[in-house]
C-alpha positions as CSV (number, residue, x, y, z in Angstrom):
1,M,130.9,156.3,34.6
2,Q,133.6,154.0,36.0
3,I,136.5,153.5,33.7
4,I,139.3,151.0,34.4
5,A,141.8,149.5,31.9
6,R,141.0,145.9,32.6
7,M,139.2,143.9,35.3
8,N,141.9,141.3,36.0
9,V,141.6,139.5,39.2
10,G,143.1,141.9,41.8
11,G,142.4,144.7,44.2
12,P,141.2,147.4,41.7
13,A,138.7,145.0,40.1
14,V,137.3,144.1,43.4
15,I,136.9,147.7,44.5
16,V,135.2,148.7,41.2
17,A,132.9,145.7,41.3
18,D,131.8,146.5,44.8
19,L,131.0,150.1,43.8
20,M,129.0,148.8,40.8
21,R,127.1,146.4,43.1
22,G,126.9,148.3,46.3
23,L,125.8,151.9,45.5
24,D,122.1,152.5,45.6
25,P,120.7,152.0,42.0
26,A,117.9,154.4,42.9
27,R,120.4,157.2,43.4
28,Y,123.3,156.2,41.0
29,N,123.0,155.0,37.5
30,Q,126.4,153.5,36.8
31,E,128.2,152.3,33.7
32,L,131.4,150.3,33.7
33,I,133.8,150.8,30.8
34,T,136.8,148.5,30.6
35,G,139.2,146.7,28.3
36,F,140.2,143.1,27.9
37,C,142.6,141.1,30.1
38,D,145.9,139.6,28.8
39,K,146.0,135.9,28.0
40,N,147.8,135.1,31.2
41,E,145.4,137.0,33.4
42,A,142.1,135.8,34.9
43,D,139.2,138.2,34.2
44,Y,137.3,139.1,37.3
45,L,134.1,139.7,35.4
46,E,134.2,136.2,33.9
47,T,135.4,134.3,37.0
48,V,133.8,136.1,40.0
49,A,131.7,139.1,39.2
50,T,129.6,137.5,36.5
51,D,126.6,139.6,37.6
52,I,128.1,142.9,36.5
53,T,127.6,144.2,33.0
54,A,130.4,146.2,31.3
55,T,131.1,147.9,28.0
56,R,134.3,146.6,26.6
57,I,136.6,148.9,24.6
58,A,139.4,147.2,22.7
59,G,142.8,148.8,23.3
60,L,141.9,149.9,26.8
61,G,143.7,146.9,28.4
62,R,147.2,146.7,29.9
63,S,149.3,146.5,26.7
64,I,150.6,149.7,25.2
65,S,149.9,150.1,21.4
66,P,149.8,153.6,19.9
67,L,147.2,152.7,17.3
68,A,145.0,150.6,19.7
69,D,145.3,153.2,22.4
70,L,144.3,156.0,20.0
71,R,141.2,154.0,19.0
72,A,140.3,153.4,22.6
73,F,140.8,157.1,23.3
74,F,138.4,158.2,20.6
75,S,135.9,155.5,21.7
76,L,135.9,157.0,25.1
77,I,135.3,160.5,23.7
78,V,132.3,159.3,21.8
79,K,131.0,157.4,24.8
80,I,131.4,160.4,27.1
81,K,129.7,162.8,24.7
82,K,126.8,160.3,24.2
83,E,126.2,159.5,27.9
84,K,127.0,162.9,29.4
85,P,127.8,161.4,32.9
86,D,127.7,163.5,36.0
87,V,130.8,161.8,37.4
88,I,133.7,160.2,35.5
89,H,135.7,158.0,37.9
90,T,138.9,156.5,36.4
91,H,140.9,153.7,37.9
92,T,144.5,152.4,37.2
93,A,147.2,154.4,35.3
94,K,146.3,153.8,31.7
95,A,142.6,154.3,32.1
96,G,143.4,157.4,34.2
97,V,145.3,158.9,31.4
98,L,142.9,158.0,28.5
99,G,139.8,158.6,30.5
100,R,140.7,162.0,31.8
101,L,142.1,163.2,28.5
102,A,138.9,162.0,26.8
103,A,136.8,164.0,29.3
104,I,138.8,167.1,28.6
105,I,138.6,166.7,24.8
106,A,134.9,165.8,25.0
107,G,134.2,169.1,26.9
108,S,132.6,167.1,29.7
109,K,131.4,169.1,32.8
110,A,131.4,165.9,34.8
111,L,133.1,165.7,38.2
112,R,136.4,164.1,37.5
113,V,137.7,161.6,40.1
114,H,140.8,159.4,39.8
115,T,141.8,156.6,42.2
116,F,145.4,155.7,42.7
117,H,145.2,152.0,43.6
118,G,148.9,152.3,43.9
119,H,151.4,154.2,41.8
120,L,154.1,153.7,39.2
121,L,156.7,155.7,41.1
122,H,158.6,152.7,42.5
123,G,159.6,149.5,40.9
124,Y,158.1,149.9,37.4
125,F,160.2,152.5,35.5
126,V,163.5,154.4,35.7
127,G,165.2,157.3,34.1
128,W,163.2,159.3,31.6
129,K,160.2,157.0,31.7
130,I,159.5,157.8,35.4
131,T,160.0,161.5,34.6
132,L,157.4,161.2,31.8
133,V,155.0,159.4,34.1
134,V,155.3,162.1,36.8
135,A,154.9,164.9,34.2
136,I,151.7,163.3,32.8
137,E,150.2,162.8,36.2
138,K,151.0,166.4,37.2
139,F,149.2,167.7,34.1
140,L,146.2,165.4,34.6
141,A,145.9,166.3,38.3
142,K,145.3,170.0,37.3
143,H,142.2,168.8,35.4
144,T,140.9,166.4,38.1
145,N,138.6,167.5,40.9
146,Y,139.4,164.7,43.4
147,L,142.4,162.4,43.7
148,L,141.7,159.3,45.8
149,A,144.5,157.3,47.4
150,V,143.8,153.8,48.7
151,G,146.4,154.3,51.5
152,N,148.2,157.0,53.4
153,Q,151.7,156.2,52.0
154,V,150.4,156.2,48.5
155,R,149.1,159.7,49.0
156,R,152.3,160.9,50.6
157,D,154.4,159.5,47.8
158,L,152.3,161.2,45.1
159,L,152.4,164.6,46.9
160,A,156.1,164.2,47.4
161,A,156.4,163.8,43.6
162,G,154.5,167.0,43.1
163,I,151.4,165.3,41.7
164,G,148.3,167.3,42.7
165,E,147.6,169.5,45.7
166,E,146.9,168.4,49.3
167,S,143.3,169.8,49.0
168,Q,142.5,167.5,46.1
169,Y,143.3,164.3,48.0
170,R,141.1,161.9,49.9
171,T,142.4,158.7,51.4
172,F,139.6,156.1,50.9
173,F,140.6,152.7,52.3
174,P,139.2,149.8,50.3
175,G,136.2,148.1,51.9
176,L,135.4,144.5,51.9
177,P,132.3,142.7,53.1
178,K,132.7,140.9,56.4
179,S,134.1,137.5,55.8
180,P,131.9,134.5,56.8
181,T,133.3,132.1,59.4
182,F,134.6,128.8,58.2
183,D,135.6,125.7,60.2
184,K,139.4,125.5,60.0
185,S,139.6,121.8,60.3
186,A,137.0,121.3,57.5
187,E,138.7,123.7,55.2
188,R,142.1,122.1,55.8
189,A,140.6,118.7,55.0
190,K,139.2,119.9,51.7
191,L,142.8,121.0,50.7
192,N,144.4,117.8,52.1
193,L,146.5,119.8,54.4
194,L,148.5,117.9,57.1
195,P,147.7,118.6,60.8
196,E,151.4,118.8,61.8
197,K,152.3,121.5,59.2
198,I,152.2,125.3,59.6
199,Y,150.8,126.7,56.4
200,C,151.8,130.2,55.1
201,T,149.6,131.5,52.2
202,Y,150.5,133.9,49.5
203,V,147.7,135.3,47.3
204,G,148.5,137.4,44.3
205,R,149.8,137.6,40.8
206,L,153.1,136.0,40.0
207,T,154.6,139.1,38.3
208,Q,157.9,140.9,38.7
209,I,156.7,143.7,41.0
210,K,155.2,141.0,43.3
211,R,158.6,139.3,43.6
212,P,157.7,135.6,43.6
213,D,161.5,135.0,43.5
214,R,161.7,136.5,47.0
215,L,159.0,134.2,48.2
216,L,160.9,131.2,46.9
217,D,164.1,132.5,48.5
218,I,162.2,132.7,51.8
219,A,160.9,129.2,51.3
220,A,164.5,128.0,50.7
221,L,165.7,129.7,53.9
222,T,162.9,128.5,56.2
223,S,163.0,125.0,54.8
224,K,166.2,124.5,56.7
225,S,165.3,126.3,60.0
226,H,161.6,125.4,60.1
227,P,160.9,122.1,58.2
228,N,157.3,122.1,59.5
229,L,156.5,125.3,57.5
230,H,154.8,124.8,54.1
231,F,153.8,127.6,51.6
232,L,150.5,127.8,49.6
233,I,150.6,130.0,46.5
234,A,147.3,131.1,45.0
235,G,147.6,133.0,41.8
236,E,149.2,133.0,38.3
237,G,151.0,135.4,36.0
238,E,153.9,135.5,33.6
239,L,156.3,134.1,36.3
240,F,154.0,131.2,37.2
241,S,155.8,128.6,35.2
242,N,159.3,129.7,36.1
243,S,158.4,129.8,39.8
244,K,157.0,126.2,39.6
245,T,160.1,125.0,37.8
246,R,162.5,126.5,40.3
247,A,160.4,125.2,43.3
248,A,160.4,121.7,41.9
249,A,164.2,121.8,41.1
250,E,165.0,122.9,44.6
251,N,162.4,120.7,46.3
252,L,160.9,123.7,48.0
253,P,157.9,123.2,50.4
254,I,155.4,125.0,48.2
255,T,152.1,124.0,46.7
256,F,150.9,126.0,43.7
257,L,147.1,126.3,43.6
258,G,146.7,128.5,40.6
259,W,143.9,131.1,40.4
260,R,141.4,130.6,43.2
261,S,137.9,132.1,43.8
262,D,137.7,130.7,47.4
263,I,140.3,132.9,49.0
264,A,138.3,133.3,52.3
265,Q,138.2,129.5,52.7
266,L,141.9,129.3,51.8
267,F,142.9,131.8,54.5
268,A,140.6,130.1,57.0
269,A,142.6,126.9,56.4
270,S,146.0,128.7,56.8
271,D,148.1,129.7,59.8
272,L,149.9,132.7,58.4
273,A,149.9,135.1,55.4
274,I,152.7,136.6,53.5
275,L,153.3,139.2,50.7
276,T,156.7,139.8,49.1
277,S,156.2,142.8,46.7
278,D,158.6,145.6,45.9
279,N,155.6,148.0,45.6
280,E,152.0,147.9,46.6
281,G,149.0,150.1,46.9
282,I,147.0,148.6,49.7
283,P,146.6,144.9,48.9
284,L,143.1,143.5,49.5
285,T,144.4,140.0,50.0
286,L,146.1,141.2,53.2
287,I,142.8,142.7,54.4
288,Q,141.2,139.3,53.7
289,A,144.0,137.6,55.6
290,A,143.5,140.0,58.5
291,Q,139.7,139.3,58.4
292,A,140.5,135.6,58.7
293,G,142.5,136.3,61.8
294,L,145.9,135.6,60.4
295,A,149.2,137.1,61.5
296,I,151.0,138.6,58.5
297,V,154.6,139.0,57.4
298,A,155.1,141.7,54.7
299,P,157.6,144.3,53.4
300,S,157.0,147.8,54.5
301,V,156.3,149.2,51.1
302,G,153.4,151.2,49.7
303,S,150.5,151.5,52.1
304,I,150.9,148.0,53.6
305,A,151.5,149.6,57.0
306,D,147.9,150.8,56.9
307,I,146.8,147.1,57.2
308,V,149.7,145.5,59.0
309,L,150.6,147.2,62.2
310,D,154.1,146.2,62.9
311,G,154.4,144.3,66.2
312,K,150.6,144.4,66.7
313,T,148.9,142.5,63.8
314,G,152.0,141.2,62.1
315,M,155.6,141.9,61.2
316,L,156.9,144.4,58.7
317,T,160.5,144.2,57.4
318,R,162.5,145.7,54.6
319,P,161.9,143.9,51.3
320,D,164.6,141.5,52.0
321,S,164.4,137.7,51.9
322,E,166.5,137.0,55.0
323,E,164.7,139.6,57.2
324,M,161.4,138.2,56.1
325,A,162.4,134.6,56.7
326,I,163.5,135.5,60.3
327,A,160.2,137.3,61.0
328,L,158.3,134.4,59.6
329,G,160.3,132.0,61.7
330,K,159.4,133.8,64.9
331,L,155.7,133.4,64.1
332,V,156.1,129.7,63.2
333,D,157.7,129.2,66.6
334,S,154.9,130.8,68.6
335,A,151.3,129.8,68.3
336,A,150.5,132.3,71.0
337,L,152.0,135.2,69.0
338,R,150.1,134.1,65.9
339,T,146.9,134.2,67.8
340,Q,147.6,137.5,69.4
341,Y,148.5,139.2,66.1
342,G,145.6,137.5,64.3
343,D,143.0,138.6,66.8
344,A,144.3,142.2,66.7
345,G,144.4,142.1,62.9
346,R,140.8,141.0,62.6
347,L,139.6,143.8,64.9
348,H,141.7,146.4,62.9
349,A,140.3,145.2,59.6
350,D,136.7,145.3,60.9
351,Q,137.1,148.8,62.1
352,N,138.9,150.3,59.1
353,F,138.1,148.3,56.0
354,S,134.4,147.8,55.9
355,L,132.5,147.8,52.7
356,S,129.7,150.1,54.1
357,K,132.3,152.7,55.0
358,S,133.8,152.7,51.5
359,L,130.5,152.9,49.8
360,N,129.3,155.8,52.0
361,E,132.5,157.7,51.3
362,H,132.2,157.3,47.5
363,G,128.5,158.1,47.5
364,L,129.1,161.4,49.4
365,L,131.9,162.3,47.0
366,Y,129.7,161.6,43.9
367,D,126.9,163.7,45.4
368,I,129.2,166.7,45.1
369,S,128.6,166.6,41.3
370,Q,125.0,167.7,41.9
371,L,126.3,170.9,43.6
372,K,128.5,172.0,40.7
């Protein structure tokens, strides 16, 4: 039983969908339980993974509502008691809390697995709220068989906060299918991109933790030093309208593309990739960028360093607009460096972030439930 709060377009949804599709149905009978996306979010099950069937539980989504959350909690208890799964695998913070508590109350003997696709320790809460989050996760860790971290720094941060024991953790890098090869000129032509421009692409939600304001700051800085650089932004979110308004007012070299399902083609048409977040787990969009052979500029937060090897496949900086603009400028100035980093990044992604590796690791973990 895979339980995730919502299947909004993003890394966790991709990982869960790949598990649903990729594990051998002769060995694993899976059920996906999820909630509903917010109005300003694209639903991955409706836009991309239309082949996957899910059980929807109202109240399991992102928004916090005591009454709706309680109803979702009891619905999960009923579902667990009825289905009697061998494995209960929860994803994302809210589903991790409700799903594991429901398993406890239901008296389930299932193997309990929770994946931290990131964490809420940095950039989300402060004061008593973060203290409460840590206390809840500490309690739940005591009732979880395996804690999966999508990156090494995510695991280190959680252990440093006292959440779980070293022996409970496994670091499972996300796996993506090998990206097909696209003709760069053809893809640029489809997007009406100009041959004389260098295109730097951002793919992700436009939300506070992702810091689109920092991306716009970088665009403002580089527009003066590197007028041949243009930014493509694929994604929406609650800061989408504000970002577009500011970009237009300041005449920034940015094209907003909205939600896209052709990310591989978009990266194939690009010259560089960028991320500007304050906190991340291990962003799949950067793995896709690496697969496309793009040099990457990103802040050294979360487990981004597992994807971007500083000075080898891209440049890592502090989460600072000026530092990131300088790093980006160096890559804009050197086609040779972009190619060197891009080639190394593609090899690194192929070796460490394959879908077959991820599916095999999860399958072997689930098999442990038969030994209990």
